[in-house]
C-alpha positions in Angstrom: 140.2 148.5 12.3 137.1 149.0 15.6 133.6 149.6 14.9 133.3 153.2 16.6 129.1 153.2 18.2 127.0 156.8 17.6 124.5 158.1 19.3 122.3 156.0 16.7 123.3 152.8 18.1 122.1 154.2 21.2 118.6 154.7 20.0 116.7 151.3 21.6 117.7 152.1 25.1 117.1 155.9 24.7 113.9 155.4 22.8 112.9 152.9 26.1 114.0 156.3 28.6 111.3 158.2 26.7 108.5 156.6 26.8 109.1 155.6 30.8 109.3 159.4 31.2 105.5 159.7 29.7 104.1 156.6 30.9 105.4 156.7 34.0 105.8 160.2 35.2 104.7 159.4 38.2 107.0 156.3 39.3 110.0 157.5 41.6 113.3 159.0 40.4 115.3 156.8 39.4 119.3 156.8 38.4 119.7 156.6 34.7 122.8 154.3 33.0 123.1 153.9 29.0 125.8 152.7 27.8 128.1 151.4 25.1 129.2 148.3 26.0 125.3 147.2 26.5 124.3 149.3 24.0 120.4 147.7 23.4 120.3 147.9 27.6 118.4 150.7 29.6 119.6 150.6 33.7 117.7 152.5 35.7 118.9 152.0 39.4 118.0 153.7 42.8 120.3 154.1 45.9 118.5 153.2 49.5 115.0 153.2 48.5 113.8 149.2 48.0 110.0 151.5 47.9 111.6 153.0 44.2 112.7 149.8 43.4 109.1 147.5 44.1 107.4 150.4 42.6 109.4 150.4 39.1 108.9 146.4 39.5 105.6 146.2 39.6 104.5 148.6 36.6 106.5 147.2 35.0 104.9 144.5 34.9 108.6 142.9 36.2 107.5 139.2 38.3 108.8 138.6 41.8 109.7 135.4 41.0 113.1 136.8 39.0 114.9 139.1 41.3 117.7 138.3 42.2 119.1 139.9 45.9 122.4 139.9 47.0 125.3 141.2 49.7 128.6 143.1 48.8 131.4 145.0 50.9 131.1 142.2 53.5 127.5 141.5 54.2 126.7 145.7 54.3 124.9 146.6 51.3 122.4 144.4 49.9 121.2 144.5 46.2 118.4 143.7 44.1 118.6 143.0 40.8 115.5 141.9 37.9 115.7 142.0 33.7 113.7 141.9 31.2 112.9 142.9 27.6 110.8 145.3 27.4 109.7 147.9 24.3 112.3 146.1 22.1 115.4 147.1 25.0 116.9 144.7 28.1 115.8 146.7 31.0 117.9 146.5 34.1 115.6 146.9 37.2 119.0 147.4 40.4 118.5 148.7 43.6 121.1 149.3 46.5 120.7 149.4 50.6 122.7 149.4 53.5 122.2 147.0 55.6 123.2 148.9 58.6 126.3 146.3 59.5 129.7 147.6 60.4 133.0 145.5 58.9 132.8 141.8 59.7 129.0 141.6 59.9 127.9 143.5 63.1 124.7 145.8 63.6 125.9 148.8 64.9 
């Protein structure tokens, strides 16, 4: 028999989201993801806004050297990612931004 998660199983990242909303109401709005695949994780995602990523990174005390950088979609999308254990949950901070390259890696 498989185990079916309940909302109680997502309580830790949801509490973290509530804490962040109260403690950091002036930070930029980001997409929020809580998933049954990773029930102890809260993911904050910004699109086309590395400044939002940096504001959150700084406020959460995530060290710059822990950030990973990658490119995807043939080099047309930049990706920043950092993760930290925060208030009992795994907090993942993610940012996507266009590199303004066209297919083939050429600048427009």
